[in-house]
C-alpha positions in Angstrom: 130.5 33.6 84.4 131.4 29.8 85.0 130.2 27.5 81.9 130.8 23.9 82.4 131.9 21.9 79.3 132.1 18.1 80.9 132.2 16.6 84.1 135.9 17.8 85.0 136.2 20.7 82.9 135.3 24.6 83.4 136.0 27.6 81.4 135.6 31.2 82.1 132.8 32.8 80.0 133.1 36.5 79.9 130.2 38.7 81.0 128.5 40.7 78.1 130.2 44.4 77.3 126.6 46.0 78.1 126.4 43.9 81.5 129.8 44.9 82.7 129.1 48.5 81.7 125.8 48.2 83.5 127.7 46.8 86.6 130.5 49.6 86.4 127.9 52.5 86.1 126.2 51.2 89.2 129.4 51.2 91.2 130.0 54.8 90.1 126.7 56.1 91.3 126.9 54.6 94.5 130.5 55.9 95.1 128.8 59.3 93.9 126.2 59.3 96.4 128.9 58.4 99.2 131.6 61.1 97.8 128.6 63.5 97.7 127.4 62.7 101.6 131.3 63.1 102.4 131.8 66.4 100.7 128.6 67.9 102.4 130.1 66.7 105.9 133.4 68.6 105.1 131.5 71.7 103.5 129.8 71.9 106.5 132.2 71.7 109.0 134.6 74.3 107.4 131.5 76.8 107.1 130.2 76.5 110.5 132.1 75.8 114.4 128.8 74.2 115.6 128.4 71.4 112.9 130.6 69.3 114.3 129.3 69.3 118.1 127.8 66.4 120.0 124.6 68.5 120.5 124.4 69.1 116.6 125.0 65.6 116.3 122.2 64.4 118.2 119.9 67.2 117.2 120.6 65.8 113.1 119.9 62.0 114.3 116.6 63.2 115.9 115.5 64.9 113.1 116.1 62.2 110.7 114.3 60.1 112.7 110.7 60.0 111.2 112.1 60.7 108.0 114.8 57.8 108.0 111.9 55.0 109.5 109.1 56.0 106.6 111.8 55.7 104.0 113.7 52.5 104.9 109.8 51.2 105.0 109.1 52.7 101.8 112.0 51.1 100.0 110.7 47.4 100.8 107.7 48.9 99.1 109.4 50.2 96.2 111.9 47.3 95.9 108.7 44.9 95.7 107.5 47.1 92.7 104.8 49.2 94.7 104.9 53.0 95.9 103.2 54.1 99.0 102.2 57.6 98.8 99.9 57.3 101.6 102.5 56.8 104.8 101.9 60.5 105.4 98.7 60.4 105.9 98.8 56.9 108.1 101.4 58.8 110.1 98.8 61.2 111.0 95.5 59.3 111.5 97.4 56.7 113.5 99.3 59.4 116.0 96.0 61.2 116.4 94.2 58.1 117.4 97.2 57.1 119.6 96.8 60.5 121.5 93.0 59.9 121.8 93.1 56.3 123.3 96.1 57.8 125.3 93.9 60.2 126.9 90.9 57.9 127.4 92.8 55.0 128.6 96.4 54.9 128.9 99.7 55.9 127.0 100.5 52.3 126.6 97.1 51.3 125.1 97.2 54.5 122.9 100.7 53.5 121.1 99.6 49.9 120.6 96.2 51.1 118.9 98.1 53.7 117.1 100.6 50.9 115.8 97.7 48.3 115.2 95.9 51.1 113.0 99.0 52.1 110.8 99.2 48.4 110.2 95.7 47.9 109.3 95.7 51.0 107.0 98.8 49.4 105.4 96.6 46.2 104.8 94.1 48.3 102.9 97.0 49.6 100.6 98.2 46.2 100.1 94.5 44.9 99.1 93.8 47.7 97.0 96.6 47.5 94.5 96.5 43.5 94.8 93.3 42.2 95.0 91.7 45.2 93.3 94.4 45.6 90.9 94.8 49.2 91.6 97.6 51.0 90.0 100.0 51.8 93.3 100.5 55.5 92.2 96.8 55.9 91.8 95.8 53.5 94.6 97.8 55.1 97.4 97.1 58.5 95.8 93.6 58.0 96.5 94.1 56.5 99.9 96.2 59.5 100.9 93.4 61.8 100.3 90.9 59.8 102.0 93.2 59.1 105.2 93.9 62.9 105.2 90.7 63.7 105.4 90.0 61.0 108.1 92.7 62.9 110.3 91.4 66.1 110.0 87.7 64.3 111.0 89.2 62.5 114.1 91.0 66.1 115.1 88.8 68.1 114.5 90.9 70.4 112.5 92.7 71.3 115.6 95.6 70.7 117.9 95.1 67.3 119.8 96.9 67.5 123.1 98.2 64.5 125.4 97.6 64.8 128.8 99.8 62.0 130.3 103.2 63.1 130.1 104.3 59.5 130.2 103.5 59.3 126.5 106.5 61.3 126.1 108.8 58.3 127.1 108.9 56.8 123.3 110.7 59.6 122.4 112.6 61.5 125.2 114.1 58.4 127.2 117.7 58.5 127.1 120.1 55.6 126.8 123.5 55.6 126.5 123.2 59.2 125.8 120.8 59.3 122.7 117.1 59.4 122.6 115.3 56.3 122.5 113.7 57.6 119.2 117.1 57.5 117.6 117.6 53.7 118.8 114.1 53.0 117.4 115.5 54.4 114.2 118.3 52.2 114.3 116.1 49.1 115.1 113.8 49.8 112.1 116.8 50.3 109.6 118.5 46.9 110.9 115.4 45.2 110.4 114.2 46.2 107.0 117.9 45.3 105.9 117.6 42.0 107.6 114.3 41.6 106.0 115.4 42.7 102.3 118.6 40.8 102.3 118.3 38.1 104.8 114.8 36.1 104.5 112.6 34.6 101.7 110.4 37.5 102.1 113.5 39.7 100.8 114.1 37.7 97.8 109.9 37.6 96.8 110.4 41.5 97.3 113.2 41.3 95.0 111.6 39.3 92.4 108.3 40.6 92.6 109.9 44.3 91.4 112.3 42.9 89.1 110.0 40.8 87.0 106.4 40.4 87.7 105.7 37.8 84.9 108.8 35.5 86.2 107.8 35.8 89.7 104.2 34.4 89.3 105.9 31.8 87.2 108.3 30.9 89.7 105.4 30.7 92.4 106.3 33.9 94.3 103.4 34.9 96.4 103.3 37.8 94.8 100.0 39.5 96.6 101.2 38.6 100.0 104.7 39.8 99.5 103.1 43.5 98.4 100.7 43.2 101.3 102.8 42.7 103.9 105.3 45.3 102.3 102.4 48.0 102.5 101.4 46.8 106.3 105.0 47.2 107.6 105.3 50.8 105.7 101.9 51.6 107.6 103.0 50.0 110.9 106.5 52.0 110.5 104.7 55.2 109.5 102.6 55.0 112.5 105.5 54.3 114.7 107.1 57.5 113.1 103.5 59.8 114.0 103.4 58.6 117.6 107.1 59.6 118.2 106.6 63.1 116.6 103.4 63.1 119.3 105.5 62.0 121.9 108.2 64.9 121.5 105.7 67.7 122.0 102.9 65.8 123.6 100.6 67.5 120.7 99.7 66.2 117.4 97.8 68.3 114.3 96.2 67.1 111.1 98.8 68.6 109.2 102.4 67.9 107.7 102.1 64.2 106.7 102.4 65.3 103.0 105.8 66.7 103.3 107.2 64.1 105.2 106.5 61.3 102.6 107.8 63.1 99.9 110.8 63.6 101.6 111.3 60.0 102.2 110.6 59.4 98.6 113.6 62.0 98.0 115.7 60.2 100.3 114.8 56.9 98.5 115.9 58.3 95.0 118.8 60.2 96.2 120.3 57.4 97.8 120.3 55.6 94.7 117.5 53.2 94.5 115.7 52.6 91.5 112.2 53.6 91.2 111.4 51.0 89.1 111.8 48.2 91.4 113.7 45.2 91.7 116.6 46.9 93.2 117.6 49.0 96.4 119.4 48.9 99.5 118.4 50.1 102.9 122.3 51.6 103.5 121.4 53.9 100.1 118.2 54.9 101.7 119.9 55.9 104.9 122.7 57.8 102.8 119.6 59.8 101.1 118.2 60.4 104.7 121.4 61.8 106.0 122.1 63.9 102.8 118.5 65.4 103.1 118.8 66.2 106.9 122.3 67.8 106.6 121.1 69.9 104.1 118.3 71.2 106.4 120.7 71.2 109.5 123.7 72.9 107.5 120.7 75.7 105.8 119.6 76.2 109.4 123.0 76.6 110.9 124.1 79.1 108.1 120.7 81.3 108.0 119.6 80.2 104.5 116.6 80.9 103.4 114.8 77.0 103.9 113.2 77.4 100.3 116.6 76.6 98.8 116.5 73.3 100.6 113.7 72.3 98.1 115.6 73.7 95.2 118.8 71.5 96.0 116.9 68.1 97.0 114.7 68.4 93.6 118.1 68.6 91.5 119.3 65.7 93.4 116.3 63.9 92.7 116.3 64.7 89.1 120.3 63.4 88.8 119.5 60.5 90.9 116.5 59.4 88.6 118.5 60.1 85.2 121.2 58.1 86.9 119.1 55.1 87.4 117.4 55.7 83.8 121.1 55.4 82.2 121.9 52.6 84.3 119.2 50.7 83.1 119.5 51.7 79.4 123.2 49.8 79.7 121.6 46.6 80.6 
C-alpha cells in the first residue's frame, strides 16, 4: 500500500498484519484445491489403467457439461450475494417445454423456446428477491418447489420422447473430435469469467455481494445486477437441460434437485465464498472437475456410489470451514 506525503514523495505503508494473514490463507486455500485435484488425478491414474484414455477423458468432459454450466452461472449469482436453488427445476421445465415445442413445431423453435423460458423463470427469481425483498434462500426454495411441480404437470408425470432426431445435434455434433455440448461448456465458462472480470456488470456483482450498503451508496444498480444474474442462471440451466434431453431424445421430470446440489457443492469445493462478494469461475471449474473425477473414479473402480456423497459432503464442510476461517482473519 502506498501513502502520499507530498507532491514528490511517497512512502510504503505496510498492510495490516491481519490483512496479510488473510491474503496468505486465501492463497493456501487456492493451492490446496489445485493440489487436491492433481493428487486425485495421480491416484486415479495409478489405480486404474482406463482412466488416462481419450475415451474416458471425453466421457469426463461430457459428464461435467451440465454440472459445469449450472455451477458457472450459479457462481455469478452467489458472488452477487444471491442464491439460486431453483436452477435444477428450471432445468426440467425448460427442457420439457423444449421437447414438447420441438415435437409440435421444430427442434430449432423448441430450443429457442426452452432458453426463453429459462430466462423468464430466472427473471421471476430476480424480481422476487429484489423488488419482493424475499430472502434468496427462501425465495428460490419456493420457486424450486413451484417450478418442480410445473415440470411434473407439463410432462404428465411421465417420460417425454423427442420425435425429431435433429434435436440431438445440439449435444452430439462432433467438432475437432469433441461433442458440441463440451464446447458449449467451454463457451459458458469463458463467458461467465469474462462477465465477472472484464465488465461493469462484474464490478457491480462483486460490489453488491461484498457490501450491499456501500454498493447502494455508490450508485450500483443492485436490483438490476441481481436480476441479470438470476436471468443468466435460468438461461444456462435451460441450456443444460436441453443438452441432457438432446443426448437421449427424452426427458423425465426428475433429477433436477440432484443437479443443483452438485452445482452448489462444486462452487463451494472450488473455494468460492458462500457469503458473496468473492469468487472466480476457475475455482468453480476446479470444483466441477473434482466432483466429476470422484464419480468417474468410483465408477471405474466399482466403488458404491453412496461413498461419493460421503466424500463430497466432507469436502463441502472443509471448503466452508476454510472460507469462514479466512473471513475471521480479515
